[in-house]
DRENDO-1510 file (C-alpha; in Angstrom, 1 decimal, always signed):
<recs>
REC; n; res; u; v; w
REC; 1; UNK; +110.3; +108.9; +113.7 .
REC; 2; UNK; +107.5; +106.6; +112.7 .
REC; 3; UNK; +104.5; +106.1; +110.5 .
REC; 4; UNK; +101.1; +107.1; +111.8 .
REC; 5; UNK; +98.0; +105.8; +110.0 .
REC; 6; UNK; +94.4; +106.9; +110.5 .
REC; 7; UNK; +91.5; +105.3; +108.9 .
REC; 8; UNK; +89.5; +107.3; +106.3 .
REC; 9; UNK; +85.7; +107.9; +106.6 .
REC; 10; UNK; +83.2; +107.7; +103.7 .
REC; 11; UNK; +84.2; +111.3; +102.6 .
REC; 12; UNK; +88.0; +110.2; +102.4 .
REC; 13; UNK; +88.7; +112.3; +105.4 .
REC; 14; UNK; +90.8; +111.0; +108.3 .
REC; 15; UNK; +88.7; +110.2; +111.5 .
REC; 16; UNK; +89.5; +112.3; +114.5 .
REC; 17; UNK; +91.8; +110.6; +116.9 .
REC; 18; UNK; +91.7; +111.7; +120.4 .
REC; 19; UNK; +93.7; +109.1; +122.2 .
REC; 20; UNK; +96.8; +107.0; +121.3 .
REC; 21; UNK; +94.7; +103.8; +121.8 .
REC; 22; UNK; +91.9; +104.2; +119.1 .
REC; 23; UNK; +90.5; +101.7; +116.6 .
REC; 24; UNK; +91.0; +104.3; +113.9 .
REC; 25; UNK; +94.7; +104.9; +114.6 .
REC; 26; UNK; +97.9; +102.7; +114.1 .
REC; 27; UNK; +101.5; +103.6; +114.5 .
REC; 28; UNK; +104.7; +101.9; +113.5 .
REC; 29; UNK; +108.2; +103.0; +114.0 .
REC; 30; UNK; +110.6; +102.9; +111.0 .
REC; 31; UNK; +112.1; +99.5; +111.9 .
REC; 32; UNK; +108.7; +97.8; +112.0 .
REC; 33; UNK; +107.4; +99.4; +108.8 .
REC; 34; UNK; +110.6; +98.2; +107.1 .
REC; 35; UNK; +110.1; +94.8; +108.5 .
REC; 36; UNK; +106.5; +94.7; +107.4 .
REC; 37; UNK; +107.5; +95.9; +103.9 .
REC; 38; UNK; +110.2; +93.2; +103.6 .
REC; 39; UNK; +107.9; +90.5; +105.0 .
REC; 40; UNK; +105.1; +91.5; +102.5 .
REC; 41; UNK; +107.6; +91.3; +99.6 .
REC; 42; UNK; +108.5; +87.8; +100.7 .
REC; 43; UNK; +104.8; +87.0; +101.2 .
REC; 44; UNK; +104.2; +88.1; +97.6 .
REC; 45; UNK; +107.0; +85.9; +96.4 .
REC; 46; UNK; +109.0; +88.9; +95.2 .
REC; 47; UNK; +112.0; +88.0; +97.3 .
REC; 48; UNK; +113.3; +84.6; +98.3 .
REC; 49; UNK; +113.5; +82.8; +101.6 .
REC; 50; UNK; +117.3; +83.2; +101.5 .
REC; 51; UNK; +117.0; +87.1; +101.0 .
REC; 52; UNK; +114.6; +87.1; +104.0 .
REC; 53; UNK; +117.1; +85.2; +106.1 .
REC; 54; UNK; +119.8; +87.8; +104.9 .
REC; 55; UNK; +117.4; +90.7; +105.8 .
REC; 56; UNK; +116.7; +89.3; +109.2 .
REC; 57; UNK; +120.4; +88.8; +110.0 .
REC; 58; UNK; +121.4; +92.2; +108.8 .
REC; 59; UNK; +118.4; +94.0; +110.5 .
REC; 60; UNK; +119.5; +92.4; +113.8 .
REC; 61; UNK; +123.0; +93.9; +113.2 .
REC; 62; UNK; +121.4; +97.4; +112.7 .
REC; 63; UNK; +119.4; +97.1; +115.8 .
REC; 64; UNK; +119.2; +100.6; +117.4 .
REC; 65; UNK; +119.8; +102.4; +114.2 .
REC; 66; UNK; +117.1; +104.7; +113.0 .
REC; 67; UNK; +116.4; +104.3; +109.3 .
REC; 68; UNK; +113.4; +104.8; +107.1 .
REC; 69; UNK; +111.6; +102.0; +105.3 .
REC; 70; UNK; +113.0; +103.1; +101.9 .
REC; 71; UNK; +116.6; +103.2; +103.3 .
REC; 72; UNK; +116.1; +99.8; +104.9 .
REC; 73; UNK; +114.7; +98.3; +101.6 .
REC; 74; UNK; +117.6; +99.9; +99.6 .
REC; 75; UNK; +120.2; +98.7; +102.0 .
REC; 76; UNK; +118.9; +95.2; +101.7 .
REC; 77; UNK; +119.0; +95.1; +97.9 .
REC; 78; UNK; +115.4; +95.8; +97.1 .
REC; 79; UNK; +115.5; +97.4; +93.7 .
REC; 80; UNK; +113.2; +100.3; +92.6 .
REC; 81; UNK; +111.3; +98.0; +90.3 .
REC; 82; UNK; +110.5; +95.7; +93.2 .
REC; 83; UNK; +108.7; +98.5; +95.0 .
REC; 84; UNK; +105.4; +97.4; +93.8 .
REC; 85; UNK; +102.3; +99.6; +93.7 .
REC; 86; UNK; +100.8; +98.5; +96.8 .
REC; 87; UNK; +104.1; +99.0; +98.8 .
REC; 88; UNK; +105.1; +102.3; +97.4 .
REC; 89; UNK; +102.9; +104.6; +99.5 .
REC; 90; UNK; +104.3; +102.8; +102.7 .
REC; 91; UNK; +108.0; +103.6; +101.8 .
REC; 92; UNK; +108.0; +107.0; +103.4 .
REC; 93; UNK; +105.9; +108.9; +105.8 .
REC; 94; UNK; +105.1; +111.9; +103.7 .
REC; 95; UNK; +101.5; +112.9; +104.2 .
REC; 96; UNK; +99.2; +111.1; +101.8 .
REC; 97; UNK; +95.9; +109.2; +101.4 .
REC; 98; UNK; +96.3; +105.5; +100.7 .
REC; 99; UNK; +93.3; +103.7; +99.1 .
REC; 100; UNK; +91.6; +100.6; +100.6 .
REC; 101; UNK; +92.8; +98.4; +97.7 .
REC; 102; UNK; +96.5; +99.2; +98.3 .
REC; 103; UNK; +95.9; +98.7; +102.1 .
REC; 104; UNK; +94.3; +95.3; +101.5 .
REC; 105; UNK; +97.1; +94.2; +99.1 .
REC; 106; UNK; +99.8; +95.1; +101.6 .
REC; 107; UNK; +97.8; +93.4; +104.3 .
REC; 108; UNK; +97.4; +90.2; +102.3 .
REC; 109; UNK; +100.8; +89.7; +101.2 .
REC; 110; UNK; +102.1; +90.5; +104.8 .
REC; 111; UNK; +99.5; +87.9; +106.1 .
REC; 112; UNK; +101.0; +85.4; +103.6 .
REC; 113; UNK; +104.4; +85.9; +105.0 .
REC; 114; UNK; +103.1; +85.6; +108.6 .
REC; 115; UNK; +101.3; +82.3; +107.6 .
REC; 116; UNK; +104.6; +81.0; +106.1 .
REC; 117; UNK; +106.4; +81.9; +109.3 .
REC; 118; UNK; +103.7; +80.2; +111.5 .
REC; 119; UNK; +104.1; +76.9; +109.4 .
REC; 120; UNK; +107.9; +76.9; +109.4 .
REC; 121; UNK; +110.1; +75.3; +112.0 .
REC; 122; UNK; +112.4; +78.3; +111.7 .
REC; 123; UNK; +111.1; +81.2; +113.7 .
REC; 124; UNK; +112.3; +84.9; +113.7 .
REC; 125; UNK; +113.9; +86.1; +116.8 .
REC; 126; UNK; +111.5; +89.1; +117.0 .
REC; 127; UNK; +107.9; +89.3; +118.1 .
REC; 128; UNK; +105.2; +89.1; +115.4 .
REC; 129; UNK; +102.1; +90.4; +117.3 .
REC; 130; UNK; +102.5; +94.0; +115.9 .
REC; 131; UNK; +102.7; +92.6; +112.4 .
REC; 132; UNK; +99.5; +90.7; +112.9 .
REC; 133; UNK; +97.9; +93.8; +114.6 .
REC; 134; UNK; +99.0; +95.8; +111.5 .
REC; 135; UNK; +97.4; +93.3; +109.1 .
REC; 136; UNK; +94.2; +93.4; +111.1 .
REC; 137; UNK; +94.2; +97.3; +111.0 .
REC; 138; UNK; +94.8; +97.4; +107.2 .
REC; 139; UNK; +92.2; +95.0; +106.5 .
REC; 140; UNK; +89.7; +96.9; +108.6 .
REC; 141; UNK; +90.2; +100.1; +106.8 .
REC; 142; UNK; +86.9; +100.4; +104.7 .
REC; 143; UNK; +88.0; +103.6; +102.8 .
REC; 144; UNK; +91.8; +103.5; +103.1 .
REC; 145; UNK; +94.0; +105.4; +105.4 .
REC; 146; UNK; +95.7; +108.8; +105.9 .
REC; 147; UNK; +99.4; +108.2; +106.3 .
REC; 148; UNK; +102.1; +110.5; +107.8 .
</recs>
C-alpha cells in the first residue's frame, strides 16, 4: 500500500505515466508519507522537537508494520485539529486532486524540517534522500497533483 502522485497538466488532468521512473510521477509507501507528514508538522512548528524524538523512537519500534499516514499520526498523538489544511489531503490515499498551493505548503514545511535536521548535531537513523526528492517533486507541480 502506498501513495501515488501524478502531476496535473494545465487542464487539471493527470499526466500520462508510462514508466515508474517519470518526472510526473512520485510514489511513497505508508511509512514514508507518515514520516513526511510528521516532519512537516515539526517544520511548521506545530509539534515540538521532543514530540519529534518520541515519534522517531516509536516509529522505529513499529518498523515492519504497515500503517496508514492517518493511523501513524493518530498513534503518535496528532490531534484532528493539528491536521492542518495543507496536510489533510495527504492523510489518506483516496483518489483526489490536490492543488498547487497545498502541495507547496506541504513541501515548504517539510523542507523547513529537513533544514533543521541538516543544521542539527542530532541526526535521524533513517535516510532523508526520499524526503528531499518528495519536496522537489511537490515544488515542481505547477498545477497540483492527482493522489491515490
